[in-house]
N, C-alpha and C positions, 0 to 999 in steps of 0.2 A: 165815445167816452174814452178819455186817456187813463188807462189803468195805472200808469206810473204816478199819477197825481191824485189818486183816490185816498182820502183820509179815512182809513177803514177801521182803525183800532177801536174807536168809540162805538162804531156800528156793530162790529163783531161782538164786543163785550155786552152790548145791550141785547142783541139777538140771543147770544149764548145764555145769558141770565134768564131770558124769557122762556127759552126752550127747557132749561134745567128746571125752572119752576113748574112747567107743565108736566114733565115726564119723570122728574126725580133724578138724583145723581147716580142711580144704579142702572139707568138706561131702560127702565121698564116702561111699557106703554101706559098711557093714562088708564086709570081703573074704569073709566066710563067708556073706553074704546070697545068697539064691537069685535070680539074674537070668535064669533060663531061662523067661521068660514067652513064651507063644506069640503069634503075630501077632494072632489073634482076641482074646486076653486084653488085649493092648495097645490094640487098637481100642475094645474095650468100655469101657475106663476113660477114654477121651478125651471131653472135652466140647468139641464143635466150635464155636469162638467166631466168630460173625458179627456183631460189635458195632461195627464201624468207623462213624464218623459219616456217611460217604458211602455207606452201605449202601443198596441199592435192592431193590425187591420181586423183580425178576428175579434178582439175585445171591443173594438169600435162597433162592428156590425152587431154583436150581441147587445151592446149598450143601446143601440138604436132600436132594437126589438123591445127593450124595456121602455124606451121613450114612446113608442107607438102603443104599447100595452097600457101604460098609465096616463097617456096623453099629457106629457110634460110640455112646457112652453117651447123648448127647443133642445137641441143637443149642441154642446160647445166642443168643437173638434179642432185638433191641431191642423194647420194649413195643409200638411202633407196628406191628410186623410179626408179632406172636405168632399172630394168627389165620391169617395166610398160611402160617406155618411149620407150625402144627398141621394145616392142611388138606393141606399137602404131605407130611406124615408120617402121615397118617391110615391106620390099619390096620397100621402097621409095628411098633407097640409101643414106639417110641422117643419119649421125652417132649421137650417144648420147655421150656427153662429161660429165665427172664427176670430181668434185674437189677432190684432194687427200691431206690429211693433212691440209685442208683449215680451217681458214685463217692463223693461226699463224705458221704452220710448225714445231711445237714443239714436235710432236709425234716422237717416235723412228723410225729408218729406217725400222725395222722389221714390225712395225705396219703399216707404209705407204705402204710397199711392199705387205702386206696382203690385204690392201684396193685395191691395183691395181689388184691383182689376182682375187679378188671377183668381182670387177667392170667389168673386161674383161669377166669373166664367165657369168655375168648377161647381157652382151650385149654391153658394152661400147666400142666405137671405138676411143675415144680421151679422154685425161685427162689433167687437169690443176693441176700440182704437186707443192705443196708448198716446198720451200727450207728450210733447217734447219737454220732458221734465228738466233736462239740463238747461234749456233756455229759460224756463220759469225760475229755476234756482239762481240763474245768472242775472235775472232781472230783465231779460230780453222778451218782454211781453208781446211786442209786435210780431216777433218771429214765432212765438208759441201760438199766437192766435192765427197767424197765416198758415201754420202747419195744420192745425185742426180744421180750419175752413177749407183748405185744399182737399183734405181727406173726405170731408162731407160732400164737396162738389164732385169729386171723382165717383163717390157712391151714387150720386145723382138720383136718389130716390129708389134705386134698384135694390138697395139693402138698407136696413135700419142701422144707424150708427149710435153706439153707446160710447160716449167719451169717458175714459177711465180716470177717475178722480182718486188718485192714490193718496188718501187723506193723511196718512201718518208721516208723509214726507214734507208736509207744508206747515209753515207758521200760520198763526191765526190771520194775519194780514193776507198771506198768499191764498188761504182757503177761500176767502171772499172774492178775491180777484179771479181765481181759477173758476169758481162756480159762475161768476158773472160772464166770464169769457165763453164758457161752454154754452150757456144759454143764448148769448148773443150770436154765436156761430150757427146755431140752429140744429144742434144734435137732437136725436130722437129721445135719448136717455142719457142720464148721468149714472155711471157705474161707480158706486162707492166701493173702492177696492182696499183690501188689507193684505195683498199678496206679498208686499215687500217688508211688512212690519210684524206680521203674525197676530195682529189685533183681531179680536172677535167682532163679528157684526153685531151692532146694537141698535135698539130703537132710537136711542138718543142721537146717533149719527144720522139716521134717516130724518128725524124731526128737524135737526139743524139744517140739513141740505134743503128740505122742503120749505123751511121758513125763509130761506134765501132766494130760491128760484121760483117759488109759487107752484101752481098746479098745471102749467102748460107744458111740462116736460116730464117724461117718465123717470123713475128711479129704480135702479138695480143695486143690490148690495150683496156682498158675499164675505165669507170669513168664518169658517168653522160652524156653519149652520147644520145641525144634525137631528133636530126634532121638529115635529109638526107644531108644537107649542111655540118654538122660536120663530118659525115661519109666520104663524098667525100674529105674533107680537110685532114683527117687522112690517107686515101688511097693514096692521092697524095703525102703525106709526106713519104710514104714507108711502111705503115701498110698493112697486108694481111687479118687480121680478126679484127672485132670489137665486143666486148662483150656489149650487151645491153639488158635491160629489156623492153625498149620502141620500140622493133623491129617492131611491127605491125604499130604503129604510124609513125615510120620513113618511111616505104615503102608506106603507104597509104596517107600520107600528103606530101611526098617528090616529 
């Protein structure tokens, strides 16, 4: 499919209207949605984010103890501390997730692929991979797709790849093209990210992405999620994973 020649405006408008009709303009999950997730189910979907720039080795190790205690889905660790996190989680069956080319995705494909190889070598089992946003915004769709496909190929099934969909940076036309590209490249997950815009995670965003990509790919979303109620709403909307730094608060107060 030639992404440059897709007439997407009508499709996007139609899908958006359908999604809004189902979930409302406030981003709430449908009232009929099942929100009765157990505490363990909530914990298992949480990706415990320890990515602050002032992160220390000691804080990472302590955070991994929380990950094991509450059985979170993973720990998201800065590349410098992947080996420490992997050692702290050894034997738990819980993977380490590492950001690749984050947040701007402007590094070369070769640089990002090198990051992937090193992360896997150091014990990462998952990665959030930034797309080549500059190429997308420049209309270089072939280059953007090549960048993502090469990263997935380098991971080679040794680590799950979550392609970062930085939704606030894209026009409505670009959103459909980006989501179509991610699905075609074979990413394990689409990560709906709000890191560069400060937008909060909403059920509406999950429903929109799910309506475009179907059920054959996982969805992760993050952006200011701080309560168990918010997590349940996002799961009911179709998310599989929730990125959060407030994971402990969510499971202890939820």
